[in-house]
C-alpha positions in Angstrom: -54.5 -63.6 -8.0 -52.8 -60.3 -8.5 -53.4 -57.4 -6.0 -55.6 -55.5 -8.5 -57.7 -58.6 -9.1 -58.1 -59.2 -5.4 -59.2 -55.5 -4.8 -61.6 -55.7 -7.8 -63.2 -58.9 -6.4 -63.8 -57.1 -3.1 -65.1 -53.9 -4.8 -67.5 -55.7 -7.1 -68.9 -57.9 -4.4 -67.7 -61.1 -6.1 -65.7 -61.8 -2.9 -67.6 -61.3 0.3 -65.9 -61.9 3.7 -68.3 -62.5 6.6 -66.1 -63.7 9.5 -62.4 -63.3 10.3 -61.0 -65.3 13.2 -57.3 -65.0 14.0 -55.6 -67.9 15.7 -51.8 -67.2 15.5 -49.5 -64.2 15.2 -45.7 -64.0 15.1 -43.8 -60.8 14.8 -40.0 -60.6 14.3 -38.2 -57.3 14.4 -34.9 -57.1 12.5 -33.5 -53.6 12.5 -35.9 -51.4 10.6 -37.9 -54.3 9.3 -40.8 -56.3 10.8 -41.8 -59.7 9.6 -45.4 -60.6 10.5 -46.9 -64.1 10.2 -50.6 -64.6 10.9 -53.0 -67.5 10.7 -56.6 -66.5 10.0 -59.8 -68.5 9.5 -62.0 -66.7 6.9 -65.6 -67.5 6.1 -67.5 -65.9 3.2 -68.4 -66.4 -0.5 -66.8 -66.1 -3.9 -69.1 -65.7 -6.9 -72.1 -66.8 -4.8 -70.4 -70.0 -3.6 -70.0 -70.2 0.2 -66.6 -71.2 1.5 -64.3 -71.1 4.4 -60.6 -71.5 4.8 -57.5 -71.2 7.0 -55.1 -68.6 5.5 -51.5 -67.9 6.4 -50.4 -64.3 5.7 -46.9 -63.0 5.7 -46.2 -59.3 5.5 -42.8 -57.6 5.5 -42.9 -54.0 6.9 -40.1 -51.4 6.5 -39.7 -48.5 8.8 -39.0 -45.3 6.8 -36.8 -42.3 7.8 -40.0 -40.4 8.1 -41.1 -42.6 11.0 -43.9 -44.5 9.3 -44.2 -48.2 8.4 -45.0 -49.5 4.9 -45.7 -53.0 3.6 -42.9 -53.9 1.1 -43.7 -57.6 0.5 -46.8 -59.7 1.1 -47.8 -63.4 0.6 -50.8 -65.5 1.6 -51.8 -69.1 1.1 -55.0 -71.0 1.6 -56.5 -74.5 1.5 -60.0 -73.6 0.4 -62.9 -75.7 1.7 -65.9 -75.2 -0.6 -69.4 -75.9 0.7 -69.6 -79.1 -1.4 -66.6 -80.4 0.6 -64.3 -80.2 -2.5 -60.8 -78.9 -1.7 -58.7 -76.7 -3.8 -55.6 -74.7 -3.0 -55.6 -71.0 -4.0 -52.2 -69.2 -3.6 -52.4 -65.4 -3.5 -49.4 -63.2 -3.5 -48.0 -59.9 -4.6 -44.9 -57.9 -4.0 -44.8 -54.2 -3.6 -41.6 -52.4 -4.7 -40.2 -49.5 -2.8 -41.4 -48.0 0.5 -44.3 -46.1 -1.0 -46.3 -49.2 -1.8 -46.3 -48.4 -5.6 -46.2 -51.5 -7.8 
């Protein structure tokens, strides 16, 4: 799912997140870059079907000369448990280019 598709699903109400529960967080600083890994349990629904999943998110942040931080790369992965107990894997990823976040 591309970033614009993900945002559209949230805006339209197709994707509804009800509960976010973090369980792990690792941050590694290397010069002006921070690599952040987080594990999050998410409950909600997609197109009216209830689901819950453990996600792993990775974000790479760059510190700019202006003193702010910007996400320059992002990745997330999930093993989705649907209410009928079927399992499917849904990878979501996108990469931002440059320090302004423009794609």
